[in-house]
C-alpha angles and dihedrals in degrees: 000000000000087000091059090049090053091046090049092047090051089048089050090051091047089050092047090051089046088052091049091050089049091053090048088048090052092048089052091050091050092051089050090051090049089050092050089049093052089047089051092051090048091050089048089051090048090051091050090050092049090049091051089047090053092050092050091049090051092051089047089052091051091050087049092050091048090049090050088052092051090048090050092048090047088051092051092051089047089054091047090050090049089051093047089051091051092048088049089051091049090050089050091051093049088048088052091052092052091048087052091048089047092048092048090049088050091051091048092048091046092051088050092051092046090050093050087050093054 
């Protein structure tokens, strides 16, 4: 009978050790779960940062497009200014032609007057 008691005691010790191992395994599983949760949080933060970066890139693209529009508008105004300057030069040239004609007419009239006086 004492042998049965010893065997049962040994079985109890083995069961206790098995229970302790199960507790340790549970603690390891809990630590793995916490690590997985932390990794998930880190991935979520990375996703948020990537989304914010995408928004910033989109805003930057809008600013670049707006800058391009301003540059195109400035180019159009420069072209208009160049056209205006060309028209102004043409008007000056026409004015010079009329002044030359006026001067020629004055010379001819002056010659006629001079020839009448002689």
